N, C-alpha and C positions, 0 to 999 in steps of 0.2 A: 504493499501499501505506501502510495507516495504521501510524502507528509505535505507538500503544496497542498493537497485538496482540503484541509483543514485551515479554518480563520487564522491569522497570525493577530488576534486581539491584544490589546492591554493586559488583560486578565492571564491570557497564556503568557506573555511575557515576564508576568509576574511569578507565575506558577514555575516557569523554567529559571529564572533568578533564584526561587529558593530551592531549586532542584527537586520539586516533588512529582512525585510519579502519578500520572493521570492518564486517564483513557479517554480520548476524544470520540464523540457521539453526535452525528448530523442527522436532523430529522425536517421532515417536511413542516415548516411553519403554518400555523393557521392563526389569522387575527382573533384574539378572544377565545382560542382554545385551551391556552394554560396550561397546567401540570398533566391534567387529562390527557391531553392531545400527545404530548411529549412521551408520558409515561407507556401508553398504547402502542406509539410506532417504535418504542424501544424495548418493549416487552418486558418493562420493571414495575414494580410495585408502586403507584402514584405516592404513598408514603415516602420513599426513598427519592423523589422528585424533591428538590428544595427550592423555594421560592424565593427570591429576593426583592423584598418589598422598601421601598423609600417612604418614609414617614417624617413628620415633624411636630414638634411640641408645638404649645400655644405661643412662644418667641420665636416661631419658626425656624428653630434651630434643628436641621434635618439627622436622620439616623436611618441605619439599616437594620431591619429585621429579618432573620430567617426563619421559615418555616416552612413545616412538611405540606406537601402539595395538595393533600387531603385535609387539611385543617386550615381554620382562618385564626385570625390574631383577634383576640381580645384588647381593643385599644385601650378600653377601661381600665383592664388590669395591669396592661402595659405601663400606661400613665402612673399608677400605684406605686408599681415595682419601681419605675424609673423617679420618681417623686416631683413629677411635672402632672400640672391641673389637667392636661388636654393632650393627647396623640390622636394625628388623623394623617391618611395618607396625604403626601404631596401630589400635586397635579402633574401631569405628563411631562409638561415643560420644566418644572421646577425639577422633578427627579431626573432628566436628562442635562440640566445645568449643573447638577451637584455630581453625577456620575459620569458623564461623558457617553453615556448609553442611551440607544433608543429603549425606550419599554418595552417588554418583553423578549429583551436581549440583556437586561441588566443583570452583570455578574458583582459580587461583593469585592471581587479582585481588581486591582488596576483603576481603582476610580478615580476620577479628576480630581474630588477633593477628599481628604481624610475625614472620613464620617466614622462615628461609633457604631459598633457592630453588635447587635444582640442576637441570640441565637435560642431558638427552644431548646431545653435542656433535653428531652427525649431524642433529639437529632444525634447526640453523641452516643446513644445506645446502637445506633446503626452500625453494620460493619463497613457499608459503602454507601455514599449519596451521590446523586446525578444534580448537579448546579449549572447554573448558566456559565458558558464561557465567553460570554462580551458580546454576543451576536445571536440575532432571532433564529430558531431554528439549529444551536450548537449548544449542547452540554457535554460536561465532562465529569466522569466518574473519577471520585477520588475517595480518600478514607476522612471521615468527620474531623478527624484530629488535625489534620491540614488548616481547618478553619482557625482553630485555637493558634497553632504555630504561625501563622501568617497575618491573622486581623487583630489579634489582641480580644479575641471576642469575649462579651459578659453574658452569662447563661441567664434566662429569664423561663418564667412557666407561665405561659399565656396563651396556650393553645386552646381553642374550641372546635370541637367537631360540627 
């Protein structure tokens, strides 16, 4: 397999810089398809596909929350755990401005601005996760420990089914 067929994103450059072992996976991106589509195309459990969500607090301070594909984020509980009054998703334009990625292709790696990254605690219990590689239709399979090694994540417990 020729390496050139996989995108050379800033996320991939950061993984290579840290000498991280990863497996690239391309799939056919569907607008509004989300993790359900990518999980089905890659034949993996949606629970292992991790969403990178860009949110902000009441002071418009941006943050990233990583969540299982088959769960939602309790923004009320996230705000409580972070000591914020309110947490809400950023607009797509704001999210792109902070990360440098197009929404649907947002990776927590190689973001334009250094943002605090929070991770749902149970993600760390998985052997392998599939997370965006910095482009729509492109996921990388990595060990979840890579997240804490590169991103200095903080764990939270904010998942709702």
